[in-house]
mmCIF file of the N, C-alpha and C atoms, coordinates in Angstrom:
data_MODEL
# 
_entry.id   MODEL 
# 
loop_
_atom_site.group_PDB 
_atom_site.id 
_atom_site.type_symbol 
_atom_site.label_atom_id 
_atom_site.label_alt_id 
_atom_site.label_comp_id 
_atom_site.label_asym_id 
_atom_site.label_entity_id 
_atom_site.label_seq_id 
_atom_site.pdbx_PDB_ins_code 
_atom_site.Cartn_x 
_atom_site.Cartn_y 
_atom_site.Cartn_z 
_atom_site.occupancy 
_atom_site.B_iso_or_equiv 
_atom_site.pdbx_formal_charge 
_atom_site.auth_seq_id 
_atom_site.auth_comp_id 
_atom_site.auth_asym_id 
_atom_site.auth_atom_id 
_atom_site.pdbx_PDB_model_num 
ATOM 1   N N  . PHE A 1 1  ? -2.829  -18.829 -7.375 1.00 0.00 ? 1  PHE A N  1 
ATOM 2   C CA . PHE A 1 1  ? -4.389  -19.090 -7.040 1.00 0.00 ? 1  PHE A CA 1 
ATOM 3   C C  . PHE A 1 1  ? -4.824  -19.406 -6.195 1.00 0.00 ? 1  PHE A C  1 
ATOM 4   N N  . HIS A 1 2  ? -5.832  -18.274 -6.262 1.00 0.00 ? 2  HIS A N  1 
ATOM 5   C CA . HIS A 1 2  ? -6.862  -18.520 -4.395 1.00 0.00 ? 2  HIS A CA 1 
ATOM 6   C C  . HIS A 1 2  ? -8.180  -19.043 -4.329 1.00 0.00 ? 2  HIS A C  1 
ATOM 7   N N  . LEU A 1 3  ? -8.727  -19.535 -3.451 1.00 0.00 ? 3  LEU A N  1 
ATOM 8   C CA . LEU A 1 3  ? -9.646  -20.579 -3.165 1.00 0.00 ? 3  LEU A CA 1 
ATOM 9   C C  . LEU A 1 3  ? -10.655 -19.507 -3.616 1.00 0.00 ? 3  LEU A C  1 
ATOM 10  N N  . LEU A 1 4  ? -11.674 -19.766 -3.899 1.00 0.00 ? 4  LEU A N  1 
ATOM 11  C CA . LEU A 1 4  ? -12.991 -18.537 -4.255 1.00 0.00 ? 4  LEU A CA 1 
ATOM 12  C C  . LEU A 1 4  ? -13.914 -18.474 -2.738 1.00 0.00 ? 4  LEU A C  1 
ATOM 13  N N  . VAL A 1 5  ? -13.455 -18.550 -1.759 1.00 0.00 ? 5  VAL A N  1 
ATOM 14  C CA . VAL A 1 5  ? -14.043 -18.459 -0.309 1.00 0.00 ? 5  VAL A CA 1 
ATOM 15  C C  . VAL A 1 5  ? -13.074 -16.999 0.049  1.00 0.00 ? 5  VAL A C  1 
ATOM 16  N N  . GLU A 1 6  ? -12.149 -16.755 -0.449 1.00 0.00 ? 6  GLU A N  1 
ATOM 17  C CA . GLU A 1 6  ? -11.065 -15.704 -0.348 1.00 0.00 ? 6  GLU A CA 1 
ATOM 18  C C  . GLU A 1 6  ? -11.416 -14.714 -0.432 1.00 0.00 ? 6  GLU A C  1 
ATOM 19  N N  . PHE A 1 7  ? -12.756 -14.488 -1.660 1.00 0.00 ? 7  PHE A N  1 
ATOM 20  C CA . PHE A 1 7  ? -12.402 -12.962 -2.143 1.00 0.00 ? 7  PHE A CA 1 
ATOM 21  C C  . PHE A 1 7  ? -14.001 -12.926 -1.110 1.00 0.00 ? 7  PHE A C  1 
ATOM 22  N N  . ASP A 1 8  ? -14.455 -11.350 -2.182 1.00 0.00 ? 8  ASP A N  1 
ATOM 23  C CA . ASP A 1 8  ? -15.387 -10.548 -1.482 1.00 0.00 ? 8  ASP A CA 1 
ATOM 24  C C  . ASP A 1 8  ? -16.987 -11.386 -2.472 1.00 0.00 ? 8  ASP A C  1 
ATOM 25  N N  . GLU A 1 9  ? -17.405 -11.639 -2.527 1.00 0.00 ? 9  GLU A N  1 
ATOM 26  C CA . GLU A 1 9  ? -18.929 -11.566 -3.581 1.00 0.00 ? 9  GLU A CA 1 
ATOM 27  C C  . GLU A 1 9  ? -18.604 -11.609 -5.049 1.00 0.00 ? 9  GLU A C  1 
ATOM 28  N N  . ALA A 1 10 ? -19.219 -9.738  -5.617 1.00 0.00 ? 10 ALA A N  1 
ATOM 29  C CA . ALA A 1 10 ? -18.872 -9.868  -6.962 1.00 0.00 ? 10 ALA A CA 1 
ATOM 30  C C  . ALA A 1 10 ? -17.369 -9.098  -7.199 1.00 0.00 ? 10 ALA A C  1 
ATOM 31  N N  . LYS A 1 11 ? -16.390 -9.247  -5.884 1.00 0.00 ? 11 LYS A N  1 
ATOM 32  C CA . LYS A 1 11 ? -15.453 -8.289  -5.987 1.00 0.00 ? 11 LYS A CA 1 
ATOM 33  C C  . LYS A 1 11 ? -14.397 -9.241  -6.923 1.00 0.00 ? 11 LYS A C  1 
ATOM 34  N N  . ARG A 1 12 ? -13.645 -8.824  -7.192 1.00 0.00 ? 12 ARG A N  1 
ATOM 35  C CA . ARG A 1 12 ? -12.460 -9.078  -7.806 1.00 0.00 ? 12 ARG A CA 1 
ATOM 36  C C  . ARG A 1 12 ? -10.867 -10.031 -7.015 1.00 0.00 ? 12 ARG A C  1 
ATOM 37  N N  . SER A 1 13 ? -11.230 -8.937  -6.101 1.00 0.00 ? 13 SER A N  1 
ATOM 38  C CA . SER A 1 13 ? -9.977  -8.484  -5.299 1.00 0.00 ? 13 SER A CA 1 
ATOM 39  C C  . SER A 1 13 ? -9.659  -9.926  -4.048 1.00 0.00 ? 13 SER A C  1 
ATOM 40  N N  . CYS A 1 14 ? -8.497  -10.914 -3.695 1.00 0.00 ? 14 CYS A N  1 
ATOM 41  C CA . CYS A 1 14 ? -8.929  -11.555 -2.536 1.00 0.00 ? 14 CYS A CA 1 
ATOM 42  C C  . CYS A 1 14 ? -8.195  -10.768 -1.353 1.00 0.00 ? 14 CYS A C  1 
ATOM 43  N N  . ARG A 1 15 ? -9.579  -11.262 -0.426 1.00 0.00 ? 15 ARG A N  1 
ATOM 44  C CA . ARG A 1 15 ? -8.892  -10.724 1.200  1.00 0.00 ? 15 ARG A CA 1 
ATOM 45  C C  . ARG A 1 15 ? -8.242  -10.214 1.648  1.00 0.00 ? 15 ARG A C  1 
ATOM 46  N N  . LYS A 1 16 ? -7.060  -11.639 1.650  1.00 0.00 ? 16 LYS A N  1 
ATOM 47  C CA . LYS A 1 16 ? -5.539  -11.579 2.326  1.00 0.00 ? 16 LYS A CA 1 
ATOM 48  C C  . LYS A 1 16 ? -4.773  -10.584 1.559  1.00 0.00 ? 16 LYS A C  1 
ATOM 49  N N  . ARG A 1 17 ? -4.999  -10.804 0.161  1.00 0.00 ? 17 ARG A N  1 
ATOM 50  C CA . ARG A 1 17 ? -3.771  -10.097 -0.412 1.00 0.00 ? 17 ARG A CA 1 
ATOM 51  C C  . ARG A 1 17 ? -4.213  -8.591  -0.311 1.00 0.00 ? 17 ARG A C  1 
ATOM 52  N N  . LEU A 1 18 ? -5.643  -7.986  -0.430 1.00 0.00 ? 18 LEU A N  1 
ATOM 53  C CA . LEU A 1 18 ? -5.865  -6.744  0.188  1.00 0.00 ? 18 LEU A CA 1 
ATOM 54  C C  . LEU A 1 18 ? -5.494  -6.287  0.874  1.00 0.00 ? 18 LEU A C  1 
ATOM 55  N N  . ALA A 1 19 ? -5.721  -7.203  1.578  1.00 0.00 ? 19 ALA A N  1 
ATOM 56  C CA . ALA A 1 19 ? -5.367  -6.424  3.553  1.00 0.00 ? 19 ALA A CA 1 
ATOM 57  C C  . ALA A 1 19 ? -3.643  -6.134  3.181  1.00 0.00 ? 19 ALA A C  1 
ATOM 58  N N  . GLY A 1 20 ? -2.675  -7.511  3.057  1.00 0.00 ? 20 GLY A N  1 
ATOM 59  C CA . GLY A 1 20 ? -1.590  -6.819  2.513  1.00 0.00 ? 20 GLY A CA 1 
ATOM 60  C C  . GLY A 1 20 ? -0.931  -5.272  1.837  1.00 0.00 ? 20 GLY A C  1 
ATOM 61  N N  . HIS A 1 21 ? -2.015  -5.490  0.901  1.00 0.00 ? 21 HIS A N  1 
ATOM 62  C CA . HIS A 1 21 ? -1.528  -4.173  0.557  1.00 0.00 ? 21 HIS A CA 1 
ATOM 63  C C  . HIS A 1 21 ? -2.172  -2.731  1.418  1.00 0.00 ? 21 HIS A C  1 
ATOM 64  N N  . ASN A 1 22 ? -2.885  -3.179  1.679  1.00 0.00 ? 22 ASN A N  1 
ATOM 65  C CA . ASN A 1 22 ? -3.909  -2.019  2.338  1.00 0.00 ? 22 ASN A CA 1 
ATOM 66  C C  . ASN A 1 22 ? -2.119  -1.820  3.405  1.00 0.00 ? 22 ASN A C  1 
ATOM 67  N N  . GLU A 1 23 ? -1.823  -2.575  4.272  1.00 0.00 ? 23 GLU A N  1 
ATOM 68  C CA . GLU A 1 23 ? -0.968  -2.550  4.927  1.00 0.00 ? 23 GLU A CA 1 
ATOM 69  C C  . GLU A 1 23 ? 0.372   -1.462  5.075  1.00 0.00 ? 23 GLU A C  1 
ATOM 70  N N  . ARG A 1 24 ? 0.893   -2.107  3.379  1.00 0.00 ? 24 ARG A N  1 
ATOM 71  C CA . ARG A 1 24 ? 1.934   -1.896  2.880  1.00 0.00 ? 24 ARG A CA 1 
ATOM 72  C C  . ARG A 1 24 ? 2.013   -0.527  2.812  1.00 0.00 ? 24 ARG A C  1 
ATOM 73  N N  . ARG A 1 25 ? 1.015   -0.177  2.140  1.00 0.00 ? 25 ARG A N  1 
ATOM 74  C CA . ARG A 1 25 ? 0.524   1.302   2.228  1.00 0.00 ? 25 ARG A CA 1 
ATOM 75  C C  . ARG A 1 25 ? 0.054   2.432   3.568  1.00 0.00 ? 25 ARG A C  1 
ATOM 76  N N  . ARG A 1 26 ? 0.277   2.090   4.471  1.00 0.00 ? 26 ARG A N  1 
ATOM 77  C CA . ARG A 1 26 ? -0.449  2.213   5.722  1.00 0.00 ? 26 ARG A CA 1 
ATOM 78  C C  . ARG A 1 26 ? 1.357   3.080   6.421  1.00 0.00 ? 26 ARG A C  1 
ATOM 79  N N  . LYS A 1 27 ? 2.236   2.319   6.297  1.00 0.00 ? 27 LYS A N  1 
ATOM 80  C CA . LYS A 1 27 ? 3.597   2.310   6.463  1.00 0.00 ? 27 LYS A CA 1 
ATOM 81  C C  . LYS A 1 27 ? 4.188   3.854   6.151  1.00 0.00 ? 27 LYS A C  1 
ATOM 82  N N  . PRO A 1 28 ? 4.055   4.567   7.261  1.00 0.00 ? 28 PRO A N  1 
ATOM 83  C CA . PRO A 1 28 ? 5.194   5.966   8.089  1.00 0.00 ? 28 PRO A CA 1 
ATOM 84  C C  . PRO A 1 28 ? 6.012   6.383   6.233  1.00 0.00 ? 28 PRO A C  1 
ATOM 85  N N  . GLN A 1 29 ? 6.154   7.119   5.577  1.00 0.00 ? 29 GLN A N  1 
ATOM 86  C CA . GLN A 1 29 ? 7.151   7.966   4.932  1.00 0.00 ? 29 GLN A CA 1 
ATOM 87  C C  . GLN A 1 29 ? 7.866   8.412   5.641  1.00 0.00 ? 29 GLN A C  1 
ATOM 88  N N  . LEU A 1 30 ? 9.436   8.121   5.699  1.00 0.00 ? 30 LEU A N  1 
ATOM 89  C CA . LEU A 1 30 ? 10.753  8.576   5.644  1.00 0.00 ? 30 LEU A CA 1 
ATOM 90  C C  . LEU A 1 30 ? 11.156  9.535   5.057  1.00 0.00 ? 30 LEU A C  1 
ATOM 91  N N  . ALA A 1 31 ? 10.348  10.099  4.011  1.00 0.00 ? 31 ALA A N  1 
ATOM 92  C CA . ALA A 1 31 ? 10.782  11.032  3.221  1.00 0.00 ? 31 ALA A CA 1 
ATOM 93  C C  . ALA A 1 31 ? 9.857   11.957  2.432  1.00 0.00 ? 31 ALA A C  1 
ATOM 94  N N  . ILE A 1 32 ? 10.483  13.395  2.450  1.00 0.00 ? 32 ILE A N  1 
ATOM 95  C CA . ILE A 1 32 ? 9.102   13.776  1.484  1.00 0.00 ? 32 ILE A CA 1 
ATOM 96  C C  . ILE A 1 32 ? 10.076  14.122  -0.328 1.00 0.00 ? 32 ILE A C  1 
ATOM 97  N N  . TYR A 1 33 ? 8.813   14.028  -1.208 1.00 0.00 ? 33 TYR A N  1 
ATOM 98  C CA . TYR A 1 33 ? 9.468   14.665  -1.936 1.00 0.00 ? 33 TYR A CA 1 
ATOM 99  C C  . TYR A 1 33 ? 9.108   15.813  -2.632 1.00 0.00 ? 33 TYR A C  1 
ATOM 100 N N  . THR A 1 34 ? 10.571  16.502  -3.033 1.00 0.00 ? 34 THR A N  1 
ATOM 101 C CA . THR A 1 34 ? 10.702  18.015  -2.488 1.00 0.00 ? 34 THR A CA 1 
ATOM 102 C C  . THR A 1 34 ? 9.346   19.040  -4.150 1.00 0.00 ? 34 THR A C  1 
ATOM 103 N N  . GLY A 1 35 ? 9.242   17.859  -5.358 1.00 0.00 ? 35 GLY A N  1 
ATOM 104 C CA . GLY A 1 35 ? 8.201   17.971  -6.490 1.00 0.00 ? 35 GLY A CA 1 
ATOM 105 C C  . GLY A 1 35 ? 9.092   18.843  -7.482 1.00 0.00 ? 35 GLY A C  1 
ATOM 106 N N  . LYS A 1 36 ? 10.007  19.776  -7.275 1.00 0.00 ? 36 LYS A N  1 
ATOM 107 C CA . LYS A 1 36 ? 10.492  20.900  -8.800 1.00 0.00 ? 36 LYS A CA 1 
ATOM 108 C C  . LYS A 1 36 ? 11.996  20.130  -8.692 1.00 0.00 ? 36 LYS A C  1 
ATOM 109 N N  . SER A 1 37 ? 12.434  19.823  -8.296 1.00 0.00 ? 37 SER A N  1 
ATOM 110 C CA . SER A 1 37 ? 13.915  19.476  -7.717 1.00 0.00 ? 37 SER A CA 1 
ATOM 111 C C  . SER A 1 37 ? 13.721  17.857  -8.035 1.00 0.00 ? 37 SER A C  1 
ATOM 112 N N  . GLY A 1 38 ? 12.713  17.486  -7.723 1.00 0.00 ? 38 GLY A N  1 
ATOM 113 C CA . GLY A 1 38 ? 12.373  15.128  -7.992 1.00 0.00 ? 38 GLY A CA 1 
ATOM 114 C C  . GLY A 1 38 ? 13.516  14.600  -6.731 1.00 0.00 ? 38 GLY A C  1 
ATOM 115 N N  . LYS A 1 39 ? 13.819  15.167  -5.959 1.00 0.00 ? 39 LYS A N  1 
ATOM 116 C CA . LYS A 1 39 ? 14.378  14.793  -4.824 1.00 0.00 ? 39 LYS A CA 1 
ATOM 117 C C  . LYS A 1 39 ? 13.776  13.998  -3.829 1.00 0.00 ? 39 LYS A C  1 
ATOM 118 N N  . LEU A 1 40 ? 14.267  13.497  -3.281 1.00 0.00 ? 40 LEU A N  1 
ATOM 119 C CA . LEU A 1 40 ? 13.998  13.432  -1.673 1.00 0.00 ? 40 LEU A CA 1 
ATOM 120 C C  . LEU A 1 40 ? 13.964  13.319  -0.867 1.00 0.00 ? 40 LEU A C  1 
ATOM 121 N N  . LEU A 1 41 ? 13.884  14.200  0.238  1.00 0.00 ? 41 LEU A N  1 
ATOM 122 C CA . LEU A 1 41 ? 14.161  15.126  1.669  1.00 0.00 ? 41 LEU A CA 1 
ATOM 123 C C  . LEU A 1 41 ? 14.665  13.577  2.599  1.00 0.00 ? 41 LEU A C  1 
ATOM 124 N N  . PRO A 1 42 ? 15.297  13.170  3.331  1.00 0.00 ? 42 PRO A N  1 
ATOM 125 C CA . PRO A 1 42 ? 14.699  12.811  5.105  1.00 0.00 ? 42 PRO A CA 1 
ATOM 126 C C  . PRO A 1 42 ? 14.097  13.654  5.977  1.00 0.00 ? 42 PRO A C  1 
ATOM 127 N N  . VAL A 1 43 ? 13.119  12.242  6.650  1.00 0.00 ? 43 VAL A N  1 
ATOM 128 C CA . VAL A 1 43 ? 12.342  13.543  7.705  1.00 0.00 ? 43 VAL A CA 1 
ATOM 129 C C  . VAL A 1 43 ? 12.759  12.985  9.314  1.00 0.00 ? 43 VAL A C  1 
ATOM 130 N N  . TYR A 1 44 ? 13.217  14.115  9.974  1.00 0.00 ? 44 TYR A N  1 
ATOM 131 C CA . TYR A 1 44 ? 14.212  13.696  11.032 1.00 0.00 ? 44 TYR A CA 1 
ATOM 132 C C  . TYR A 1 44 ? 12.988  13.677  11.858 1.00 0.00 ? 44 TYR A C  1 
ATOM 133 N N  . GLN A 1 45 ? 12.989  12.912  13.204 1.00 0.00 ? 45 GLN A N  1 
ATOM 134 C CA . GLN A 1 45 ? 11.304  13.565  13.865 1.00 0.00 ? 45 GLN A CA 1 
ATOM 135 C C  . GLN A 1 45 ? 12.471  13.380  15.564 1.00 0.00 ? 45 GLN A C  1 
# 
């Protein structure tokens, strides 16, 4: 359960949970999806 103050006006999302979701999405990807073969290839830096 979230407090009403954690929500933005008419939006349904909680700021704290949305911030955590966005942070997870920004993590660098360590593999490349190859498409046809359906495999993930590691990325070497």
